[in-house]
C-alpha positions in Angstrom: 129.7 50.7 133.2 128.8 52.4 129.9 127.5 55.9 130.0 125.4 57.4 127.2 127.1 60.4 125.7 126.0 62.9 123.0 128.5 63.9 120.4 128.4 66.8 117.9 129.6 66.3 114.4 129.9 68.8 111.7 131.0 68.4 108.1 132.0 71.5 106.1 129.0 73.8 106.0 126.5 71.0 106.5 123.9 71.3 109.3 125.3 70.2 112.7 124.0 66.8 113.8 123.9 64.9 117.1 125.3 61.4 117.5 124.8 59.1 120.4 127.7 57.0 121.7 128.0 54.4 124.5 131.0 53.8 126.7 134.5 55.2 127.0 135.8 53.8 123.8 133.1 55.5 121.8 133.6 58.8 123.6 137.1 58.9 122.2 136.1 58.5 118.6 133.3 59.2 116.1 131.1 56.6 114.5 132.3 55.1 111.3 129.5 57.0 109.6 130.7 60.3 110.8 134.2 59.3 109.7 133.1 58.7 106.2 131.1 62.0 106.3 134.2 63.9 107.6 136.3 62.5 104.7 133.7 63.4 102.1 133.1 66.8 103.6 136.0 68.2 101.7 134.1 67.7 98.5 130.3 68.0 98.7 127.4 69.4 96.7 126.8 73.1 97.5 124.3 75.6 96.3 125.6 76.1 92.8 125.5 72.4 92.0 129.3 72.0 91.7 131.7 70.2 93.9 134.1 72.5 95.7 136.0 72.9 98.9 134.0 73.6 102.0 136.1 76.8 102.6 134.9 78.2 99.3 131.3 77.2 99.6 128.5 79.7 100.3 124.9 79.1 101.2 122.2 80.4 98.9 121.0 82.9 101.5 124.5 84.4 101.8 124.9 84.4 98.0 121.6 86.3 97.7 122.7 88.9 100.2 126.1 89.2 98.5 124.3 89.8 95.1 122.0 92.4 96.7 125.0 94.2 98.2 127.0 94.1 95.0 124.3 95.2 92.5 121.9 97.3 94.7 124.1 98.4 97.6 121.3 97.0 99.8 122.7 98.1 103.2 123.7 101.6 102.3 121.3 102.7 99.5 118.2 100.9 100.6 118.1 99.6 104.2 119.9 102.5 106.0 117.7 105.0 104.2 114.4 103.6 105.7 113.1 105.9 108.4 110.4 105.7 111.1 108.5 108.0 113.4 110.4 107.2 116.6 112.3 110.1 118.1 114.8 108.1 120.4 114.9 104.6 119.0 116.6 101.9 121.1 116.3 99.3 118.3 118.0 100.3 115.0 115.5 100.6 112.1 118.0 98.9 109.7 117.9 95.8 112.0 114.2 95.6 111.7 114.2 96.0 107.9 116.7 93.2 107.6 114.7 91.0 109.8 111.5 91.7 107.8 113.2 91.0 104.5 114.4 87.7 106.0 110.8 86.9 106.9 109.9 86.9 103.2 113.0 85.4 101.8 112.8 82.4 104.1 109.0 82.2 103.9 108.6 81.6 107.6 105.2 83.3 107.4 105.1 84.5 111.1 107.1 86.9 113.3 106.8 84.5 116.2 108.3 81.7 113.9 111.1 84.1 113.1 111.8 84.7 116.8 112.4 81.0 117.3 115.4 81.2 115.0 117.2 83.9 117.1 119.9 81.5 118.1 120.9 81.0 114.4 124.5 82.2 113.7 123.1 83.9 110.6 121.7 86.8 112.6 125.0 87.6 114.3 126.8 88.1 111.0 124.0 90.0 109.2 122.2 92.0 111.8 125.3 92.6 113.9 123.1 92.5 116.9 120.4 90.4 118.6 117.1 89.8 116.8 114.3 91.8 118.4 111.0 90.3 119.6 108.0 89.8 117.4 106.0 92.5 119.1 108.9 95.1 118.6 109.3 94.1 115.0 105.6 94.6 114.2 105.4 97.9 116.2 108.5 99.4 114.5 107.3 98.4 111.0 104.0 100.1 111.8 105.8 103.4 112.4 108.0 103.2 109.2 107.7 105.9 106.6 106.2 104.2 103.5 107.9 106.8 101.3 111.3 105.6 102.3 110.4 102.0 101.4 109.1 103.2 98.0 112.5 104.9 97.4 114.2 101.6 98.1 112.0 99.8 95.5 112.8 102.6 93.0 116.5 102.2 93.6 116.3 98.5 92.8 114.4 99.4 89.5 117.0 102.1 88.7 119.9 99.7 89.1 118.3 97.0 87.0 117.4 99.5 84.3 120.9 100.8 84.2 122.2 97.3 83.9 119.9 96.7 80.9 118.1 93.9 82.7 114.6 95.1 81.9 114.1 94.9 78.1 110.9 95.9 76.5 108.1 93.5 75.8 107.0 93.2 72.1 108.6 96.6 71.5 106.8 98.3 74.4 107.4 98.9 78.0 104.4 97.4 79.7 102.9 97.6 83.2 99.8 95.9 84.5 97.4 97.4 87.1 94.9 95.5 89.3 93.2 95.5 92.6 93.7 92.9 95.3 92.1 92.1 98.7 94.8 91.3 101.2 92.8 90.3 104.2 89.3 89.9 105.6 87.8 89.3 109.0 84.5 89.2 110.8 85.8 90.3 114.2 89.0 92.3 114.0 89.0 95.7 112.5 91.1 98.9 112.5 90.4 102.5 111.5 91.6 101.8 108.0 89.4 98.8 107.4 86.8 98.7 104.6 83.3 97.4 105.5 80.7 95.3 103.6 77.5 93.5 104.5 77.1 90.0 103.2 73.9 88.4 102.1 73.8 86.6 105.5 73.7 90.0 107.2 77.2 89.7 108.7 79.6 92.7 108.5 83.0 91.9 107.1 86.1 94.0 107.5 88.8 93.9 104.9 91.8 95.6 103.4 92.2 96.2 99.6 94.8 97.9 97.5 95.7 98.5 93.9 99.1 97.2 92.7 101.2 98.1 89.7 103.6 95.5 88.2 106.2 96.1 85.6 106.4 93.4 82.9 109.6 92.9 80.9 110.9 90.7 78.1 113.3 87.9 78.6 116.2 86.4 76.5 115.9 82.7 75.6 118.4 81.6 78.4 116.7 83.2 81.4 113.2 83.9 82.8 111.6 87.3 82.7 112.1 89.8 85.6 108.9 91.2 86.9 109.0 94.1 89.3 106.3 95.1 91.8 106.6 98.9 91.7 104.0 100.3 94.1 100.7 99.9 95.8 98.0 102.2 97.0 95.5 101.3 99.8 91.8 101.8 98.9 90.1 104.2 101.2 86.7 104.0 102.7 83.9 105.1 100.3 86.0 105.2 97.1 86.2 102.9 94.1 89.0 101.0 92.7 89.5 103.4 89.8 89.9 106.4 92.1 92.6 104.5 94.0 94.3 103.5 90.8 94.4 107.1 89.6 96.0 108.2 92.9 98.6 105.4 92.5 99.4 106.3 88.9 99.9 109.9 89.8 102.6 109.0 92.3 104.1 106.3 90.1 104.3 108.5 87.0 106.1 111.1 89.0 108.7 108.6 90.2 108.9 106.4 87.1 108.1 108.7 84.2 109.7 106.5 81.5 109.3 103.0 83.1 106.3 102.0 80.9 104.4 103.1 77.8 101.3 100.8 78.1 99.1 99.9 81.0 97.1 96.7 81.0 93.9 96.6 83.1 90.7 94.8 83.9 87.2 95.6 82.6 86.4 97.9 85.5 89.0 100.4 84.1 87.2 100.8 80.8 86.0 104.3 81.9 86.7 107.8 80.5 88.5 109.2 83.6 91.1 106.3 83.5 91.7 106.6 79.7 91.9 110.4 79.8 94.4 110.3 82.7 96.8 108.0 80.7 96.4 109.9 77.5 97.1 113.2 79.3 100.4 111.7 80.5 101.4 110.3 77.2 100.6 106.7 78.0 98.4 104.1 76.3 95.9 101.7 77.7 94.8 98.1 76.9 91.7 97.2 78.8 89.2 94.3 78.7 85.9 95.3 77.2 82.9 93.4 78.6 80.0 95.8 78.7 78.0 95.1 75.5 75.9 98.2 76.0 78.8 100.6 75.3 78.7 102.4 72.0 82.2 101.2 71.0 81.2 97.6 71.6 78.0 97.9 69.6 79.8 99.6 66.7 82.5 97.0 66.6 80.0 94.2 66.8 78.3 95.5 63.7 81.6 95.6 61.8 82.7 92.1 62.9 79.8 90.6 60.8 81.1 92.4 57.7 84.8 91.7 58.1 86.6 88.3 57.5 88.6 87.3 60.6 92.4 87.1 60.6 93.6 83.6 61.3 96.4 83.3 63.9 97.5 81.4 67.0 98.4 82.2 70.6 100.4 79.5 72.4 98.6 76.2 71.6 95.3 78.0 70.7 93.9 78.5 67.3 92.5 82.1 67.0 90.3 84.2 64.8 90.9 87.9 65.2 88.9 91.0 64.3 90.5 94.4 64.6 88.3 97.6 64.3 90.0 101.0 64.6 88.9 104.6 64.7 85.9 104.0 67.1 84.5 106.6 69.5 84.5 105.2 73.1 82.7 108.2 74.7 82.1 111.9 74.1 84.4 112.5 77.1 87.3 110.7 75.5 88.8 112.8 72.7 91.0 110.2 71.1 89.5 107.4 69.1 90.0 103.8 70.3 90.6 100.4 68.7 88.6 97.3 69.5 90.2 93.8 69.1 88.3 90.6 69.4 89.8 87.1 69.7 87.9 83.9 69.4 90.2 81.1 70.7 89.8 77.3 70.6 92.0 74.5 72.0 91.9 70.9 73.1 92.6 69.5 76.6 93.4 65.9 77.2 91.5 64.5 80.3 93.7 62.7 82.8 90.9 60.3 83.7 89.4 59.3 80.3 92.4 60.3 78.1 90.0 61.9 75.7 90.5 65.3 74.0 87.9 67.9 75.0 87.4 71.0 72.9 87.3 74.4 74.6 86.5 77.8 73.2 86.6 81.4 74.6 86.1 84.9 73.3 87.9 88.0 74.4 87.3 91.7 73.5 89.7 94.5 74.3 89.9 98.2 73.7 93.1 100.0 73.3 94.4 103.4 72.5 97.4 101.9 70.6 97.3 102.6 66.9 97.9 99.9 64.3 101.3 101.4 63.6 102.3 100.9 67.2 101.1 97.3 67.6 99.8 94.8 65.2 96.7 92.6 66.0 98.9 89.7 67.1 100.9 92.0 69.4 97.7 93.3 71.0 96.4 89.8 71.7 99.7 88.7 73.2 100.0 91.8 75.3 96.4 91.6 76.5 96.9 88.0 77.7 99.8 89.1 79.8 97.4 90.9 82.1 97.2 87.6 84.0 100.8 87.9 85.0 99.9 90.1 88.0 97.5 87.4 89.2 99.7 84.4 88.6 103.2 85.7 89.3 102.1 88.6 91.6 99.2 88.0 93.9 99.1 84.2 93.7 102.8 83.9 94.4 102.8 86.5 97.1 99.9 84.8 98.9 100.8 81.1 98.5 104.6 81.4 98.5 105.5 84.6 100.4 102.6 84.7 103.0 101.9 88.3 102.0 98.3 87.9 103.0 99.3 87.3 106.6 98.4 90.2 108.9 101.5 90.7 111.0 100.0 93.7 112.7 96.4 94.8 112.2 96.9 98.5 111.4 96.6 100.1 108.0 100.1 101.6 108.2 101.7 98.3 109.2 99.9 96.4 106.5 101.1 98.9 103.8 104.7 98.8 105.0 104.8 95.0 105.3 103.5 94.8 101.7 106.1 97.2 100.5 108.8 95.2 102.3 107.4 92.1 100.5 107.6 93.9 97.2 111.3 94.8 97.9 112.1 91.3 98.8 110.2 89.9 95.8 112.1 92.2 93.4 115.5 91.4 94.7 114.9 87.6 94.9 113.5 87.5 91.3 116.4 89.5 90.0 118.8 87.1 91.8 117.0 84.1 90.4 116.9 85.3 86.8 120.2 87.2 86.5 122.6 85.6 89.0 121.9 81.9 88.7 123.3 80.3 85.6 120.8 78.6 83.2 122.3 75.1 83.8 121.6 75.6 87.5 118.0 76.6 87.1 117.3 73.8 84.7 115.5 71.0 86.5 115.2 72.9 89.8 112.0 74.8 90.7 112.0 78.1 92.5 110.8 76.3 95.6 114.1 74.3 95.6 116.1 77.5 96.0 113.7 78.9 98.6 114.2 75.8 100.8 118.0 76.2 100.5 117.6 79.8 101.7 115.5 78.8 104.6 118.0 76.1 105.5 120.6 78.7 106.5 118.2 80.2 109.0 116.9 76.9 110.5 120.3 75.3 110.9 120.6 73.3 114.1 123.1 74.9 116.5 126.2 72.9 117.3 126.2 71.6 120.8 129.3 71.2 122.9 130.7 67.7 123.5 129.7 66.4 126.9 132.2 64.2 128.6 131.0 61.2 130.7 131.0 61.7 134.4 133.9 60.1 136.3 
């Protein structure tokens, strides 16, 4: 009488699979498919795209960790230096930091989803202990010292800068500053929540912060490395500019030579922001939208008298006007420069296959002189302000689940975001500097993320069950 029996089969480092066999004869052998798989397991496609022995193969996740240990000394210089407010901790803080970094690198998006992977062999080798519960992880992160996490981010920047992996951009070290709303709710709130009343009369609670991203150049054979340096939560009753000034004061003390120019949105075109940067020897490049300002009115009068410079930005045809030595405000001692760019391009419709013309006009003010940056450089730098939206906030929210509230307390939200910044910086350094160009070609970043997650979601190998006598 045949008895159904489950068999476990494993080939090299491939995910363990289950096979169903019938009868005694089948219990003594594997299927023909598993035989062919076993023979081919000696040479199979691994993470780097080459064919090599299974003993020498290494998953992408472990490769990422090996790179972080080699370049940044992740365990000793970053993770072990993170502290929290517990006096007699029973769960090691380093274990929690490692688990939180794995949340972002594998993009699981939930602490409860991470807890479901506690049987994975990966945790035993990296954590050197059991994975704590989701509640404990959120509670411990809530009590972490944000300053120690910021020191870890600074250490990553320092190592990359020492390795000359952060070249200047168009001859300048550039950073971009912007505010971002991380979460909003109509019901849940904490003491650190901001409040607003909508037109419907409902009260909404939300958290908002100001983030600073460092932009760098890139050689032709690799993508640019962008680093998220720091963030500052916006407090109740204060504006975005006040939060940004508090952030810049801390960042400039820790990164005095990291950047020369700050890109910002139109809300930063105010005298306190410009004066703060000028007092610290930095320049600003800010969008100018308010047509009532004296600098805008003066520049508009000169645009009609000047012939435009013809140029191009990406596929766009441009006409540029550049007016220098303008007075922005009596409160700003240094004169400013106003640059206008009228851009036109054509887009082919997917439905009708017809070309449609589009036009737009941008106006910026900057404290850069014409000797520091030409008109074309100013236009290219000004358009890079969108990098913090596209490669920063958009990627963190849609790819890294950074908008997820793992624990609704202001301290926990700040620390989880700083951990996301740390994971983001290490991953992008690994992607741009460690992976060879021929490996990145034809493979999206999502491809490598899935390979990283595969190590965490590997199916455990089940023991072979023998049929009953």
